C-alpha positions in Angstrom: -112.9 66.2 -6.2 -110.2 63.3 -5.6 -107.0 65.0 -7.5 -104.4 66.5 -6.6 -105.9 70.2 -8.3 -108.8 70.5 -5.8 -106.6 70.6 -2.8 -106.6 74.2 -2.2 -103.1 75.9 -2.6 -101.9 77.8 1.3 -102.2 81.3 1.3 -101.4 83.8 4.0 -103.1 86.4 3.9 -106.8 86.6 2.4 -107.2 87.2 -1.8 -108.1 90.4 -3.1 -110.6 89.8 -6.1 -111.4 92.0 -8.7 -115.1 91.9 -10.0 -116.5 92.9 -13.2 -120.7 93.8 -13.6 -120.4 92.0 -10.2 -124.0 93.8 -8.9 -125.7 90.6 -10.5 -125.7 87.4 -11.5 -122.8 85.6 -12.3 -120.5 88.4 -10.7 -123.2 89.1 -7.1 -123.0 85.1 -6.7 -118.8 84.7 -7.5 -118.7 88.3 -4.8 -120.5 87.1 -2.3 -118.5 83.8 -1.8 -115.5 85.7 -1.9 -116.5 87.3 0.8 -118.1 84.4 3.1 -114.2 83.1 2.3 -113.0 85.6 4.5 -111.6 87.3 0.1 -111.5 90.8 -0.5 -113.8 92.0 -3.3 -113.3 94.8 -5.3 -117.1 94.9 -7.2 -117.3 96.7 -10.2 -120.3 98.1 -12.4 -121.1 101.6 -14.1 -123.4 102.2 -10.5 -121.9 101.6 -8.1 -124.6 102.0 -6.3 -126.2 98.9 -7.9 -122.4 97.1 -6.3 -124.4 98.4 -2.6 -127.9 97.4 -2.8 -127.1 94.1 -3.7 -124.3 92.7 -1.6 -124.6 95.6 1.2 -121.8 97.3 2.8 -119.2 95.4 4.4 -115.7 96.7 5.5 -113.3 94.1 2.8 -115.9 94.7 0.0 -115.6 97.9 -2.2 -118.0 98.7 -4.4 -116.4 100.9 -7.9 -117.8 102.5 -11.2 -116.7 101.3 -14.5 -117.3 101.0 -17.7 -115.0 98.9 -19.3 -115.3 100.2 -22.0 -113.2 103.4 -21.4 -110.0 103.3 -20.6 -109.8 106.1 -18.0 -112.5 104.3 -15.9 -110.3 100.8 -16.1 -107.0 102.3 -15.0 -108.7 103.9 -12.0 -110.5 101.8 -11.0 -107.6 99.0 -10.1 -104.8 102.1 -9.1 -108.5 101.7 -6.6 -108.3 98.2 -5.7 -104.6 99.0 -5.3 -105.0 102.3 -3.1 -107.8 100.1 -1.2 -106.4 96.3 -0.7 -102.6 96.9 -2.0 -102.5 93.9 -4.7 -105.1 91.4 -6.8 -104.7 88.7 -6.5 -107.6 87.3 -9.2 -109.3 88.7 -11.6 -112.9 87.8 -12.9 -113.7 88.9 -16.2 -117.3 88.8 -16.9 -118.9 91.4 -17.3 -120.7 91.0 -21.2 -124.0 90.7 -22.7 -125.2 89.0 -25.6 -126.2 90.5 -28.7 -129.0 87.9 -30.6 -129.8 88.1 -34.6 -128.6 86.6 -37.8 -124.9 87.4 -38.2 -126.6 89.2 -41.5 -128.9 91.0 -39.5 -126.4 92.1 -37.2 -125.3 96.2 -38.3 -121.7 97.1 -37.8 -122.5 99.3 -34.8 -124.7 96.9 -33.5 -121.3 94.1 -33.5 -118.7 96.6 -32.9 -120.4 97.7 -29.5 -120.7 93.9 -28.6 -116.9 93.2 -29.2 -116.1 96.7 -26.9 -117.6 95.1 -23.8 -117.3 91.3 -24.8 -113.4 91.2 -25.4 -112.3 94.2 -25.7 -113.1 95.4 -22.2 -112.0 92.3 -21.0 -108.3 93.5 -22.9 -109.0 96.9 -21.5 -109.0 94.9 -17.5 -106.5 92.9 -17.6 -103.9 95.0 -19.4 -104.4 96.9 -16.5 -104.0 94.6 -13.5 -101.5 92.3 -15.0 -98.9 94.9 -14.6 -99.5 93.9 -10.3 -100.3 90.6 -11.3 -96.8 90.2 -12.9 -94.7 92.7 -9.3 -96.2 89.8 -7.3 -95.9 87.0 -8.6 -98.3 85.7 -8.3 -102.6 85.7 -10.0 -105.2 84.3 -11.6 -107.1 85.7 -14.3 -110.1 84.1 -14.6 -112.1 84.7 -17.7 -116.0 83.8 -18.3 -116.3 82.1 -22.0 -119.5 80.1 -22.3 -120.9 76.9 -24.0 -121.1 79.6 -27.4 -116.8 80.2 -27.1 -116.3 76.8 -28.1 -119.1 75.5 -30.0 -120.7 77.9 -32.2 -123.6 75.9 -33.3 -126.2 77.7 -32.7 -128.2 79.9 -35.1 -129.0 83.5 -33.9 -125.7 83.3 -31.6 -123.0 84.4 -34.6 -121.7 87.2 -33.6 -121.9 86.8 -29.9 -120.8 83.0 -30.2 -117.6 85.3 -31.9 -116.7 87.6 -29.2 -116.4 84.4 -26.9 -115.0 83.1 -29.3 -112.3 85.5 -29.1 -112.2 85.1 -25.3 -110.7 81.7 -25.6 -108.0 81.8 -27.6 -107.4 84.7 -25.6 -107.6 83.2 -22.2 -105.6 81.0 -24.3 -102.2 82.2 -25.6 -102.4 83.7 -22.3 -102.4 80.8 -19.9 -99.0 80.0 -22.7 -97.3 83.7 -22.1 -98.2 84.1 -18.5 -97.4 80.6 -17.1 -93.5 81.2 -16.0 -94.4 84.3 -14.4 -96.8 82.4 -12.3 -100.2 83.6 -12.7 -103.0 81.3 -14.0 -105.0 81.5 -16.3 -108.9 80.2 -16.5 -111.4 80.3 -19.7 -115.0 79.4 -17.7 -117.8 77.5 -20.4 -120.6 78.1 -18.3 -123.6 76.6 -20.8 -127.6 77.8 -20.1 -128.4 79.5 -16.9 -130.4 80.5 -14.6 -129.9 84.2 -14.8 -131.1 87.3 -15.8 -128.9 86.5 -19.4 -131.7 86.3 -21.8 -133.4 89.2 -20.0 -133.5 92.6 -21.7 -131.8 94.0 -19.4 -128.6 91.6 -20.3 -129.6 90.6 -23.4 -129.5 93.1 -27.3 -131.7 91.5 -30.8 -130.5 93.1 -33.2 -132.7 95.6 -35.0 -133.1 94.0 -38.6 -135.6 91.3 -39.1 -134.9 89.7 -41.9 -137.4 87.3 -43.2 -135.2 84.2 -45.0 -133.9 84.1 -41.1 -137.5 83.4 -39.7 -136.9 79.1 -39.3 -133.3 79.6 -38.5 -132.0 83.4 -36.3 -135.9 84.1 -36.2 -137.0 80.6 -33.9 -134.3 81.6 -32.3 -135.3 84.6 -30.6 -138.8 82.9 -30.2 -137.3 80.8 -28.3 -135.0 82.7 -25.9 -138.0 83.9 -25.2 -139.8 81.6 -24.1 -136.7 79.9 -22.1 -136.3 82.2 -20.5 -135.2 82.0 -16.3 -135.8 77.7 -17.7 -132.3 77.7 -18.4 -131.0 73.8 -16.9 -127.9 75.5 -14.2 -128.1 77.2 -11.1 -126.1 80.3 -10.7 -125.6 79.2 -6.9 -123.5 76.5 -8.2 -121.3 77.9 -10.8 -120.2 80.7 -7.3 -119.5 77.3 -5.6 -117.8 76.2 -8.6 -115.5 79.4 -8.6 -114.6 78.8 -5.6 -113.9 75.0 -6.4 -111.6 76.7 -9.1 -109.4 79.7 -7.5 -108.7 76.8 -4.6 -107.5 74.6 -7.4 -103.3 74.3 -6.9 -103.3 73.5 -10.7 -105.6 74.8 -11.8 -107.1 73.9 -16.1 -106.4 76.7 -18.4 -110.3 75.1 -19.6 -112.9 74.6 -17.3 -116.7 73.6 -18.6 -119.7 74.3 -16.2 -123.5 72.8 -16.8 -124.7 69.6 -17.9 -125.3 70.9 -21.0 -121.6 72.0 -21.6 -119.9 68.9 -21.2 -122.7 67.2 -23.7 -121.9 69.8 -26.2 -117.9 70.0 -26.3 -118.6 66.3 -26.8 -120.4 66.3 -29.0 -118.1 69.1 -31.5 -115.0 67.1 -30.9 -116.6 63.6 -31.9 -117.6 65.6 -35.7 -114.2 66.9 -36.2 -112.6 64.0 -35.5 -115.4 62.2 -38.1 -115.0 65.1 -40.2 -111.0 64.7 -40.0 -111.1 61.6 -40.7 -112.7 61.7 -43.3 -111.4 64.5 -44.8 -107.7 63.6 -43.9 -105.9 63.1 -47.3 -107.1 66.2 -48.9 -105.5 68.2 -45.5 -102.1 66.2 -45.9 -102.2 66.8 -49.5 -100.6 71.2 -49.0 -97.0 70.1 -47.4 -94.2 69.7 -50.1 -93.2 67.2 -50.8 -91.1 65.0 -48.9 -87.3 65.0 -50.1 
């Protein structure tokens, strides 16, 4: 890239990353890139042994046990990171999973669980890390969203997309609140990348199947099974892009990744503008009369 935003920020010491869900997928690949760049990484997972199995042992790598839905573990993990490295420069909220099923099919328990990880867990980790970043007057919070956080035009993904819409809103507001304190915020929107996201290890399918949704959510269930590991996005290139992001002096608030994401954002923006123009008169009619 040939613009000012891509120029690397000057650093006097290795950065310290805190990455959730770092034993596989995007989290592990980002951790590898950070270590290769000479940075230190606090790599969290429910079982830290899985981090070591994936990333090996490294003097700048600290595997830490973390279930983001447990506040006690969140605060303990951040305390371990600060004890070991003294600071946290980059927080990557990557932990999360998918829920596949029609909105009506999803039970209250299934909805609660996915929000507990994808939204409330992200909030818990962010709240625990921000005091240190505020004290430093520096840092970068990176929240992993999805194209589903910008456009929910997918049958079967409504509840999952709702969690990512929440992440987008949290990130946009955080960016405004933290900018005066020297802390940057970016929400990353990957499209369909060739990870284990569609595997049973990362994707939960709702228990209830309603026949009336056979051609919508039901078709999406079949599509997901058939296209596992056939996605167009290269996870290794996403990890490279993340390094460019953190090296930027002026990172974006929103970073879409993948040609499918770019196309869907363009399509949604065009659709929203078309609908706005069609309904503009009614939309403007609800104000008090001028004068």
